C-alpha positions as CSV (number, residue, x, y, z in Angstrom):
1,M,0.0,0.1,0.0
2,D,1.8,2.8,-1.3
3,K,-0.4,5.6,0.7
4,N,0.4,6.3,4.1
5,V,-2.5,5.1,6.4
6,L,-3.6,8.2,7.6
7,E,-4.0,9.6,3.8
8,I,-6.0,6.6,3.0
9,I,-8.7,7.1,6.1
10,N,-8.8,10.7,5.4
11,A,-9.6,10.1,1.6
12,R,-12.2,7.6,3.0
13,L,-14.1,10.1,5.6
14,T,-16.7,11.2,3.6
15,R,-17.9,8.3,1.9
16,C,-17.8,6.0,5.1
17,S,-21.2,5.5,7.0
18,K,-21.6,6.8,10.2
19,G,-20.6,4.2,12.3
20,Q,-17.2,3.8,10.1
21,R,-16.9,8.1,10.0
22,K,-16.6,7.5,13.9
23,I,-13.5,5.1,13.4
24,G,-12.2,7.3,10.9
25,E,-12.0,10.4,13.2
26,Y,-10.9,8.8,16.3
27,L,-7.7,6.9,14.4
28,L,-6.8,10.4,12.6
29,T,-6.4,12.1,16.3
30,N,-5.7,9.3,18.4
31,Y,-3.4,6.8,16.3
32,A,-0.5,6.8,18.2
33,E,-2.8,5.3,21.3
34,A,-5.2,3.3,19.1
35,S,-1.9,1.6,17.0
36,Y,-2.1,-0.3,20.7
37,M,-5.9,-0.9,21.2
38,T,-7.1,-4.5,20.3
39,A,-10.3,-4.5,17.9
40,A,-12.4,-4.9,21.0
41,K,-10.7,-2.1,22.9
42,L,-11.2,0.3,19.8
43,S,-14.6,-0.9,19.5
44,E,-15.5,0.0,23.0
45,T,-13.2,3.2,22.9
46,V,-15.3,4.5,19.5
47,G,-18.6,3.0,20.3
48,V,-19.2,0.7,17.6
49,S,-19.4,-2.9,16.6
50,E,-16.5,-5.1,16.6
51,S,-17.0,-6.5,13.4
52,T,-18.0,-2.8,12.2
53,I,-13.7,-2.2,13.2
54,V,-12.9,-5.3,11.1
55,R,-15.0,-4.3,8.0
56,Y,-13.2,-0.9,8.1
57,A,-10.0,-2.2,7.7
58,M,-10.9,-4.3,5.1
59,D,-12.5,-1.4,3.3
60,L,-9.3,0.1,3.4
61,G,-7.8,-2.0,1.8
62,F,-5.8,-4.2,4.6
63,E,-6.4,-8.0,5.2
64,G,-7.8,-7.0,8.6
65,Y,-7.3,-5.0,11.6
66,P,-3.8,-6.6,12.6
67,E,-2.6,-5.2,9.3
68,L,-4.4,-1.8,9.9
69,Q,-2.6,-2.0,13.1
70,S,0.6,-2.4,12.1
71,A,0.2,0.8,9.5
72,L,-0.9,2.7,12.5
73,K,2.2,1.6,14.5
74,Y,4.3,2.5,11.2
75,A,2.8,6.0,11.1
76,A,3.1,7.0,14.4
77,R,6.4,6.2,14.7
78,S,7.3,8.5,11.7
79,K,5.4,11.3,12.9
80,L,5.3,11.6,16.6
81,T,8.2,13.7,18.3
82,S,10.4,12.3,21.0
83,V,8.1,14.2,23.7
84,Q,4.8,12.8,22.4
85,R,6.9,9.4,22.3
86,M,7.9,9.5,25.6
87,E,4.3,10.3,27.3
88,L,3.2,7.3,25.3
89,S,6.0,4.7,26.6
90,Q,5.0,5.6,29.8
91,Q,1.5,4.5,29.8
92,R,2.8,1.5,27.8
93,I,5.8,0.0,29.6
94,G,5.1,0.8,33.2
95,D,7.5,0.0,36.1
96,D,8.9,-3.1,35.1
97,T,11.6,-1.4,32.3
98,L,14.2,-4.2,32.6
99,S,12.0,-6.9,31.3
100,K,9.8,-5.2,28.9
101,S,12.7,-3.6,27.1
102,F,14.8,-7.2,26.9
103,F,11.6,-9.0,25.8
104,A,11.0,-6.0,23.2
105,D,14.3,-6.5,21.7
106,I,14.1,-10.3,21.8
107,E,10.5,-10.4,19.7
108,S,11.8,-7.3,17.2
109,M,14.9,-9.7,16.4
110,K,12.3,-12.8,16.0
111,K,10.6,-10.4,13.2
112,T,14.0,-9.2,11.8
113,L,15.0,-12.8,10.9
114,S,11.5,-13.8,9.4
115,M,11.5,-10.8,7.5
116,T,15.0,-10.9,6.1
117,D,15.5,-12.3,2.6
118,Q,18.2,-14.8,2.1
119,K,18.5,-13.8,-1.4
120,A,18.7,-10.3,-0.5
121,F,21.4,-10.7,2.1
122,G,23.5,-12.9,0.0
123,D,23.2,-9.9,-2.9
124,F,23.8,-7.3,-0.6
125,V,27.0,-9.0,0.6
126,T,28.3,-9.8,-3.0
127,A,27.9,-5.7,-3.8
128,L,29.9,-5.0,-0.7
129,T,32.5,-7.4,-1.9
130,G,32.8,-6.7,-5.4
131,A,32.2,-2.6,-5.0
132,E,35.3,-0.4,-6.1
133,H,34.7,1.9,-3.4
134,I,32.0,1.4,-0.4
135,Y,30.8,4.9,1.1
136,I,28.5,4.6,4.3
137,V,25.7,7.1,5.1
138,G,23.8,7.0,8.4
139,A,22.7,10.2,10.4
140,R,21.8,11.2,13.8
141,S,21.0,8.1,15.6
142,S,22.1,5.4,13.3
143,A,25.4,7.2,12.9
144,S,25.9,4.8,15.7
145,L,25.6,1.7,13.5
146,A,27.3,3.5,10.2
147,M,30.6,3.8,12.6
148,F,30.5,0.0,13.8
149,L,30.1,-1.0,10.3
150,N,32.7,1.2,8.9
151,F,34.9,-0.1,11.5
152,Y,35.1,-3.5,10.7
153,L,34.6,-3.2,6.8
154,S,37.6,-0.5,7.1
155,I,39.9,-3.3,8.7
156,I,39.1,-6.0,5.9
157,F,38.9,-3.8,2.6
158,D,41.1,-0.9,2.1
159,N,38.2,1.0,0.1
160,V,35.8,2.1,3.0
161,S,34.8,5.6,3.2
162,I,32.3,7.1,5.9
163,I,30.2,9.9,5.1
164,H,30.3,12.8,7.9
165,T,26.9,14.3,8.4
166,V,28.2,17.2,11.2
167,I,27.2,19.6,7.9
168,G,25.0,18.4,5.2
169,S,26.5,20.1,2.4
170,E,30.1,18.6,3.4
171,A,28.4,15.0,2.7
172,Y,28.6,15.7,-1.1
173,D,31.9,17.2,-0.8
174,Q,33.0,13.6,0.3
175,L,30.7,12.1,-2.8
176,F,31.2,14.1,-5.4
177,K,33.4,11.1,-7.0
178,V,30.9,8.7,-6.3
179,K,30.4,6.5,-9.8
180,K,29.0,3.7,-11.5
181,G,31.3,1.0,-9.7
182,D,31.0,2.1,-6.6
183,V,28.7,1.0,-3.4
184,V,26.9,3.8,-1.1
185,L,25.0,1.9,1.8
186,G,22.2,3.9,4.1
187,I,20.9,3.4,7.1
188,S,18.3,5.1,8.5
189,F,14.9,4.6,11.0
190,P,11.6,6.6,11.8
191,R,12.3,9.7,11.8
192,Y,14.2,9.2,8.6
193,S,17.1,11.7,8.0
194,K,16.5,14.0,5.1
195,L,20.6,13.9,4.9
196,T,20.6,10.2,4.4
197,V,17.6,9.8,1.8
198,D,19.3,12.8,0.1
199,V,22.4,11.5,-0.3
200,L,21.4,8.1,-1.7
201,A,19.1,9.7,-4.0
202,F,22.0,12.0,-5.4
203,S,24.4,8.7,-5.1
204,K,21.6,6.8,-7.6
205,K,21.5,9.6,-9.8
206,Q,25.4,9.2,-10.6
207,G,25.1,5.6,-11.0
208,A,26.6,4.0,-7.5
209,T,24.8,0.4,-6.6
210,V,23.2,1.9,-3.6
211,L,21.7,-0.3,-0.5
212,G,19.4,0.5,2.0
213,I,19.2,-0.9,5.8
214,T,15.6,0.7,7.3
215,D,12.4,-0.7,8.6
216,S,10.1,-0.9,6.2
217,V,9.4,-1.0,2.2
218,H,7.4,2.2,2.7
219,S,10.8,4.0,4.1
220,P,12.4,6.4,1.5
221,V,15.5,4.7,1.9
222,A,13.8,1.5,0.1
223,E,12.8,3.7,-2.5
224,N,16.4,4.8,-3.6
225,A,17.9,1.6,-2.8
226,D,19.2,-1.3,-5.4
227,I,19.1,-3.8,-2.3
228,T,17.1,-3.2,1.2
229,L,17.5,-5.4,3.8
230,Y,15.1,-4.9,6.7
231,A,15.4,-4.5,10.6
232,N,12.5,-4.2,12.6
233,N,13.3,-1.4,15.6
234,E,9.7,-1.1,16.9
235,S,10.0,-0.2,20.5
236,D,7.4,0.9,23.7
237,A,10.4,3.7,24.3
238,F,10.5,7.5,23.5
239,F,13.5,6.2,21.2
240,D,13.4,3.3,18.6
241,S,15.7,0.3,19.3
242,L,19.4,-0.2,17.7
243,V,19.5,-4.0,18.8
244,S,17.5,-5.5,15.5
245,P,19.4,-3.4,13.2
246,L,22.9,-3.9,15.0
247,A,22.3,-7.8,14.8
248,L,21.7,-7.6,10.5
249,I,24.8,-5.7,10.8
250,N,26.9,-8.3,12.7
251,A,25.5,-11.2,10.3
252,L,26.8,-9.1,7.3
253,I,30.1,-9.0,8.9
254,L,30.1,-12.3,9.5
255,E,28.9,-13.3,6.0
256,I,31.9,-11.5,4.6
257,G,34.3,-12.9,6.7
258,R,32.8,-16.5,5.7
259,R,33.0,-15.8,2.0
260,D,36.6,-14.9,2.2
261,P,38.2,-16.5,5.4
262,V,42.2,-15.9,4.5
263,R,42.1,-12.2,3.9
264,V,39.9,-11.6,6.6
265,S,41.9,-13.6,9.3
266,T,45.2,-12.3,7.5
267,R,43.9,-8.4,8.2
268,F,43.5,-9.3,12.3
269,G,46.7,-11.1,12.3
270,I,48.4,-8.0,11.4
271,L,46.1,-6.1,13.6
272,E,46.8,-8.4,16.6
273,R,50.6,-7.7,16.0
274,I,50.1,-3.9,15.9
275,W,48.3,-3.6,19.2
276,A,50.2,-6.3,20.8
277,E,53.5,-4.0,19.7
278,N,51.6,-0.7,20.8
279,D,50.0,-1.6,23.9
280,V,46.3,-0.8,22.4
281,Y,44.5,-3.6,25.3
282,D,45.5,-3.6,28.8
283,K,47.4,-7.0,29.6
284,D,46.7,-7.4,33.2
285,V,43.3,-8.0,32.8
């Protein structure tokens, strides 16, 4: 479904029955809270039957209420400010922060594994290993993921650059030589970094292969990418979890090592000698 769920609801508002209009008006105003409601709870809140809720979801083009609920969650994550998410998280998490956080991340990793296409994963690695030059871009919270990936790829390959995004215009200064044969890998999650999206669009026009790591087929990162891997990062917290995206990046690095173990072992062997000679690590521990 190409359109945002809120656009779809708004477009159908004048063509709905009275009961469905009540649902639509409530969702447009309270989509964040509604995204966590069961069909029964939503029907009670709005004052319509549960069957009307289900029919309404199907009339909007969804297979059922769970799909509508997922679309509402996506809309909430894309639109809510951190302050709004903080207020919502206080209601959702309660007092048992430790358990709720851990179990949410475990569930997120299960979803990520189930939604990862093995062929896309393999093609993603092939693109990286065959690139003339690899550029990595990730802004704001995704910058930590970009730095982690850059750290290991820079050890394995000689042709890796991370795009520093402190000042937006500087990204293009670092990318002006990008060309066909190069790979530009962008990482972004809601709320999506405009800079990352713009860099990927620019790189695609220059003829580079664009790779994306993001959360959804509706993401602007996916729109620009030749190959996209998806990681679930849903969270009841006021920030999105990076556990599943990091696990996916771990798997990419591991697969690169599996494909060329001699190269990777040699590189790390050299580094281990350098680290030992320069006391990089505390030997007393």
